[in-house]
N, C-alpha and C positions, 0 to 999 in steps of 0.2 A: 810663850807666843808659836807660832807655826814657823817651821824652819826652814829658810830660804830654797834648801831643795825638793820640798813638799808644793813648792806654789808650781800650777800648770799653765800659767800666765807670766809674764814679766813685759813689762816695758821698754823699750828700743831706742833709745836717742837717735832723733831724726834730725838733720839740716833744716826743713822748713815744710811745711802742711801743703798739700798739690792743692792747685786752684779748684775751681769749682764751688757749685751748690751741693748740700746739705741736705740729709733725709733731716737729723737731728742736727743742734749747735744750741748747746746749754752754757755757761757760767752758773759753778760750784763757789760758795756755797749758794741758798736760794735761789736757784736758777729763775724761776717762777715771779721773780725777782721783789717780793716781798715776805715776809717772815710767814708763814703757813700755821694756821691753827694748831695741826696735829703737831708740827714738829718735827715732823717723820717724808711728810710728800718734798720738800727740797733737795734731798739726798740722794734719791734717785729716778731714771729715767728709763721710760721704755722705746723699744724703736724694731722695727720690723726686719729682717732677715731669717738667712736660711743654712742649715749645720753647711760645714764645709769651707766658710766662704765668711770673709767680713775680717775688715782692718779697724780697728778706731782711732782718734788722731785726739791730741793731749797737747794744749799752749799753755804753759804756768806763767802765772803775772803774780808782781810783788814778791818773789822769791818764795815762794813753797818750800818749807824743811821736810814737812811730810804729811803724807794725808793715804786712808785707807780706800779702798778698789775694791768692787767684788763685780764679777760678770757670772749672771745665773747664779747665783749664791757661791761660785769659788773668785776666791782673794785671789788679787795680785799682787806680783813682787812689786813696789813701786819704791825698791831702793832708786835715790836718784842721784844726776850727778850735777855739780856744783855748773858747770859751765856750760849745761843743755838745758833750753825751758820749752823745748819740743822734742813732743816721743809718740812714736807709734805704738799700737797695742793688736798684735796678729791674733783675733779670736776663736780665728776656724774651727781650735779643736775643742771649743765647750757650746758652740752656736747649734739654736735650736730651730726648728721651721718655726717662720712666725714671728711672735715677738721671744724678745730679748728687752732683758733689764742690767741697768748698770747703775750699782751704786755707786758714789762719789763722798765720802765723810772727812769729819777731824782733821779739814783742814788747818796747818799750823805754820807761822804767826797767825795771829786775826790779821784779818782786811789782806789776804793772799787769797789768789781765786784758782781755780782751775777752770780751764773750758776745754771741752767735750764736743768733738766733729762727728758726724756717725752719716758715714758713705750711705748710697742708693745698695743694696743688692742687685746684683746682675746675673744674667745667663751663663751655667758651666755646663760642661759638658755631664751626661750619667747615663746611668742603666738605670731601665725599667723596674728589676727586681730590687735595685735596692729603694727605689722611691713607691716601693708597694704596687705598683702594676707588676701582670702578670704576661710574660711574651704568649703564652698561649691565645691571649685575646689580639692582639694582633698579627697572627697567624691567621686565626678567620678573618680577620675584616682583611687581610690581602686577599686568604682564599677568595673570596665573594664577589671582590672587588675585580680579579682577575678571572673567572669563574664569569660576568658578566661583562670583561670587555671581549672575549671569546662571544660572546651572544651578543655584539654590537654596541655595547657601552664605549662610550667612547676614552676617558684619560679621569686619572686623578692625584692630586697629591698628597700629602699629611706630615702634620708638625707636633709632636705636643713639649708640652714646657710642664717640670711638676716643681715644686720645692726648688726653684732656682734653678733646676736642670735641663738640658734638652734632651727631651729621653730619643722620641723617635722620627725621624727623618728618608721615609717612603716616599716613590712615585709609583707609578703603575700607567701603561698604555703609550700613544703614540699625540704627535702634537697636533695630529688632525686624520680625524678616523675614515670621513666620508669626502669623496668628489662631486662636486655640485650636482649631479643623477641620482645622487643618492647609493652609490657601489662602493664596498669599503676599500680604504689607501691601506696598504701594506710597507709605502713605500718612504712615508714622511717619518720623520727621527723620530727616538721613543721621546719620550717624557721625563727630563732630568731635576733634580733636586733645584735645579737655577731657572727651571721652564717658568715664565710670567702667567699667569689668569688672569682677565680682565673681573674681576671683584664685584663689581656691580656696583649693587647699597651698599656692600660692605665698605664701601669709599664716605658712607655716611658717617660710618662710627671711625676708620682710621686715617680720616683726615678731616673733617668737617666740627666733631663732636671732641676729637681732639683739642683743635684746635680754637674752640669754644672755649675747654675747659681750661686750657692755658690760659684764655686772655681773661677768665675771668679769675683765677688764680692770680695774674696779673696784677687787678683790677681795672683791665683798660676796660673792661665791659663787665654789664647787669644783667643773669635771665629776664627782668623787669624793664630793660632797656627797649620804647617803640621802634619798632622798623622805621616806621616814618623817621623816624630823628636822624637813623642814621643815614638812610637810601634818600631822605628827600622827600620833598612833600610831592614830587611826582607821582610819588608812589601812589598816594591817595588819589592827586585831583585827575588824572588822568584819567583815573576808572571809568572804561565803559557803561554804555545806560547797556546790558547783556542778561535777557532774561534765562535763566536758565530752566529748563523744561520740570527741576524736581529741585530748586532751587527754594530757600527757606523767605526769600523775599524776594519783592518785585519792586520795591523803592530803592533808586539809586542812590537819594540822599542816607537813607537806611547802614546802605551798603556800606559804601563811604566812610560814615560816622564807627562801624566795625572797623574796618580796614586802618582808620587811623589811629585806634587803640590798641592792635595787635604788638605782642611782644615778641621778641627772641624767644622763653617760656612756649608759648604758642605755638609756635612753628616745631619745638623739640618736643615736644609731646605731640604731635598731629592734631591740634585740635585746631590748628588758624579761619578757618572756612574757606580755604586752596580747594578746587577739584581737582582729583585724584589726578589725571595724565591732559591736561589741554594739549599736546600734540601739539606744540610749534611750529614744529619745523612741518607739519603736513597741510597742506592746504585742502587738502583733501577730509577734512575732519568738519562734525557739526557741534561747531561746540555749545552751542544752547542744549543738543541732548547727547552731552558730551559719548561722541560714538563715532566709527571709522566710516565716512557714504562720499562715492565716487562723483554725486551731485551737490557737496555740498562746497562751499567757502569757505575755508577756516576765516572766523574774525577775530582771530587770535593768531593770525599765522605770521611767524618773524624772519621767516625766510630758510633757506635750508643750505646755506652758502659753505658752511665751516670754514669758516677763513675766521681772522683777527677784527672782524665787524662786526661779526654775528654776534658777538656777549650783549654787546651794545645796544645788537637790534633786538636782543631777548629781553634784555633788559627793562625797554620799551613797553614789549608787548606786557610782563609779567605788572607794570605798573598799566597796564589797559586792563585786568583781570582782574571783573569782581570776583568777589567772595562768593561760595556755593550755597554756606550757611553760616549760621549764627556762632561766632567764634566760641570755645566752650564747651558747647552742648552736641558734638559727638567727635569720635575719634576717626577720623581720616586719613588712611595713610596716601600724601601726597609727595612725588618727585618736588612740587614746586615749594612747599618747605624749605630741602635743603639745596635749593638751587638758591634760594633769597639769603638761608645761612652763609650760602660760601660768599655771596656777594658782601654781606655781612662782615666779616673777614675782610675781606680787602679793603673795605673800607675802614675801617678800624685800623689796619696795618700799617694800609697804604703801599701795600706790595702787591703783585700777582699773587696770589692763591697758592701755585703752585711751588711758585717760588722761596715764598714764605713756610711753606710747612718743610721741603729739602732742607731750609736754612736754620729752623726750631725743631723739629723732632729727628727726618730721616737722613741727614747727613754728619748730624751729634752722634747719632746710634751707628756712624757704620752699613746703613740699609740701603745697600746698594743694587737690590732688585725689588724697589718701592717705588716708583715712578708714573704719573702722567705721559700721556702720546712716544708711550716705550719705542716706538718705529724713528719719533728726533731726539732719541737719546740714547743713542748707538748700540739698541738693540735694533734686531732683525726679524721678519715674517717667526723666520722657526725659532725663535727664542720664545714665542707668545704661542700659546696654546688659542686653537681655533676656536671661533662660538658659531655663529648662523650659518649655513650654507650657501645662502642668497639673500644677502643683507638682513635688513628689516624685514623681508618681502613676507615669510613666513611660506617657501617655499615657489611665491611668486600669485598667491592667493589677497596680499592687499599689495596693489603698486600703486604708486602715486609719482606723480614729478619730483626727481631728486634723489628718488629713493636710490641705496645701492643696493645692486645685485650681488655681486663677487662675494667668493668666502670669506666672510670678516677674520684677518689676524693680524694681531697688532693693534687693530683698532675699535675704539672703547663701541660695543654694541648699543648701549644706550641710545635712541634717535635723537634724547633733546643735549646729552652730552654730548654727540657727535657733528649733527647741525647744527644747534644752535650754541654751546658753549665752545667750540673746539676743539673737545675732547677733555678739557680740564671744567670741573663741574662739582657742585657741593654733595651731590647725591651721587653722581657715578663719574667713572673714568677713570679712579687708580689700576692701577697693575700692581701686582705683587706674588711672591711664589709665597708657600707656606712659612718658611725657616725664619725670614724677617719679619711675616707679619706676625707670628709668637712674641720674638722680642720685642715687637711696638707695643705689642697687647700687654705683655708682661709688665711694662711700667701703670696698668692702671690696677697691678696689685698694691704697689707703695708709692706710686708718686711719682717714684726716675727711675736713675738707673747709674752705679756710678755716681760719679760727680756731678750728674745732672739734674735736675728737677724740673720737673715740667707742673704737675698740679699737688694743690693743698691735698692733704686727708678729706677734710669738710668738702671740698670740692669735690672730690671723689664719691662722695656721700651722696650727695646731695645730686650729681646725678644721675646715679647706682642703683636710688630710692624710687620708690616707686610714688606714681606722678599721683596718684589718689591713690586714699583705699580702699576701692570701688575696680582700679585698673594697677593689680600688683603685676599685670606680663607685663608695664611699662614704666621703664623710665626715664632721666630727661633724654630721648632720643634712642636710648640702648632699648631694646629687649631682654625683657627679665623670665626669670623660671615663672616668679611668681607662687603658686598656690599650683605647678605641675601644670601651667598654664602654656610655655615653651616646649613642656619635654619631644614634643616632635625633633625638634632642634637640639636639646642641652642634654634629652637622654632624663627619663623617669626618676634615676641617683642624685640629677647634680642638686646644689642648694639653693633654697630659694632663692638669695641675690645673686645665683646667673648671673650676668650681663653677655649681649653677643648681638647678633644681626646674619642674616643672610642675604645673598645675593641672587636674583633672578637667574645669573648666568650657570648658578651651582656650586657657589660660596659660599663659606661658611665660619665667623670668629665665633669661637666662645671662651669666658672668662670664669672662673668657680674659684672664687673665693675663699669660702670655705674651704677647699680642696687646694688649695693653690697650684689650680690646675688651668693652663692657657693650651684649644686646640686649635690649628686653623687646617679646616680640610676642605681642599679647592678641588672644584671638577669642570669638567667645561661640557656640563650633561645636554645641552642644545645643539652643540656641533655633531647632527644627524636630525632625519630629514623628520619633517611634520607626518607625524601616523595618522590621521584624519581632519585634512582643515573645516570638512563638510558639521565636524563634532567641534573641534576647537583649534582655531587655529596657531594656539602658545603650547598645546601638548605636541611636544616631541619624543622620537620615539627613545632618547635618553634618560627622558622622567619618568618613563615605564620602572627602570632597576632601582633595585636595593641601595645601589651605591649612590644614587640621585638624591634619597630620602636626606643624606648630609647625617641625622640625627643620631641614624643606626650607631654612628663609630663611636658617638660619648658615651652610649648605650653598653656598647660590649665592652670598650674600655674598660668600665666602671665594674665589671662584674668582678668579685674575686677580690676588688681593689683595698690594698689593708690588709688582705687575711692570707691566714698561712695554708691556707687547706688548696687543694687541688682543683680549681674550676674547670677542666675537663670535661665533668661529667655536666655540670651546668649550663656549661657551651653549647654542648650535644644535645642536649634536652631542647634548648634557647634555639639552637639550629633549626633542629624536626620543627617547632613550633613556627617558626618563620616561613620554612619551607609548605607546610600548610595552610599559613594565612596566606602566602601568597597569590592562592588560587582565589582569593576574595576581589582581588584588583584588577581581577579580566572581567572586561566590559560584557553586558549583560541587552547590551542596548542594542546592537548591530549585531553582523555576525562576523565571526574569529575566526582566523586558522590558525596552526603551527608557527605560522611566522608572525603573527603581531607579537610585540613586543612585548606586551605586556604577558605572553605566553610563555614566549623567551625566556622572563623572570623566573618563570615559575621552576621552565626546565635548569637555568643558571644556578638556582637553589638545590634542587635538585641533584646538582652534579658535584657538589659542595658535600650535601647531608649522604650521598652515596661514599663517596671518595673515603672520607675519616669514617661513617660508621663500617664500612670494609678495613680500614687499617685499624680499627677497634677491636675487630671482631664482635661488632652488635647486628648478629639476627635481626629485630625487628625492625632497626631504620632503617637496613635494607632492604626490608620486605617493604616497609613504607614510603621512602622512595622507590622501588619496581613498580605499586601497585595505584600510587599519585600520576606515573609517567604515562600507563597503561591507560590512565581513566582520559589523562589529558588527548591521544593519539586517538582512540576513540569517540570524544566528541569534537575533535577539533580539527579531524584529519592525519591523514599519513603523513 
């Protein structure tokens, strides 16, 4: 028999088991509740964890005299003290990343039981090298962002968690890059790791989807639940007879019939039939043609007061909104889907959306930098990264009664969230920093955190699986990598089951369960002038830079991941290719000068390439950078 001194793990008596929920809770023998035909299954249980952390708890009933226990194949010293029935087992020295296994067998006497309780893993501090990331990848990311900022990009913030370890917390730039005239500001405070960013549509995942996943886990809602059964008959009965110019039907009764059958799942899949953006706050919007028109009167106008009465008025407008297409026949990304889903959460929980989320998620996790309406919750404007310079007007190119014209800082950018929902909506309105977001998103890997349980494994799998075999890039609300269909956001190296979402203001959350990797990359790329409103009122100077592409972070961090070889040469070659490729982004349909942000983006990449090539003595890339720079000046002026 193994001698006691050979044991690596030993049971420690404790007074009581901590309160809380558990990742796994099983009573041995026969933890499944029956005797299985294999005769072995009931002795073994697996759970998810990460190296260097993990404590198991055991509660003994019926006065067991002895039993055997193994963790990941290593035997545990199960010497028992007669006066103790509750024990803890520190498994940190033998824990593995992802799946860990416990075996409990040979319990004597017959009828005695051993109850095993397994907490969820948490996020601890760690270092990149230990977790398989090369520091050189972060250095290149930082060089690119810093160079882009010198050429006009606003700011960025990055946090990375892998294998249950927080590896990166970095930030760049200032909270407000430009004054309303588009002139650079040097006096604004620098961004810190605590700075809040307007998450825009990342709200859909980090608020609404998490809420729905918990409600489904707790048995309080089903994906097949009809919306009308939650929100009431007005959702269907108040639908107006509005003929969309490109709608699937002109028959009001048919449209009401479609609407009566809408389910939670339909809206999660963005297949509910609602138009992309009915602009309920803009009276100068042509609802039939779904376009901004100074001569129009929006038939679905709900007001733009941005006060406590606004959500109720907006609910009435949503009830009036006819469907644009037959549900299930198209995928049309619509904010209305998630405005409705946020209302569903409120009706099911009986609490305000933001309060319930704080009580159920943000406060228990200790996330004090995730909130709606930050200016109403103890934060000042300079605690938040600014967004658009002139409200929602695109530098004054789109004006309507009641629109904001000041630089937005601490106010949600999205017009429907601000004007129609008083800052709190299921589709937008959440602010947060990258650090807290990675902790929140980490719960998608295991379903819980410490002694907090949020989602069952089945619910996580359901919401993150492809909504259809032909639509692997969509889950239930979540964007999926699928067959490299979201590589622009998640990088081509991410697993097919990677999920996440981006926000229009320049934000990204990404969860790659195959690599136990969570990335939150936040920017305020629209905190910059509109480049050319005559071409596109939605294209800001900040959009042209590599730092705005979001997915470049995940791609570079993945270079050399889990490999011992030096990634330096590979990164240099990739950087050179990025510099060459950046020229292709310069518009060819209009006159361009050296001041255009697309040209400045190329110059930014050339600066990084030239600096790194000189540091390594790479003459080939030094000459490449000089040649491209010369061609730029020759083509676009001095």
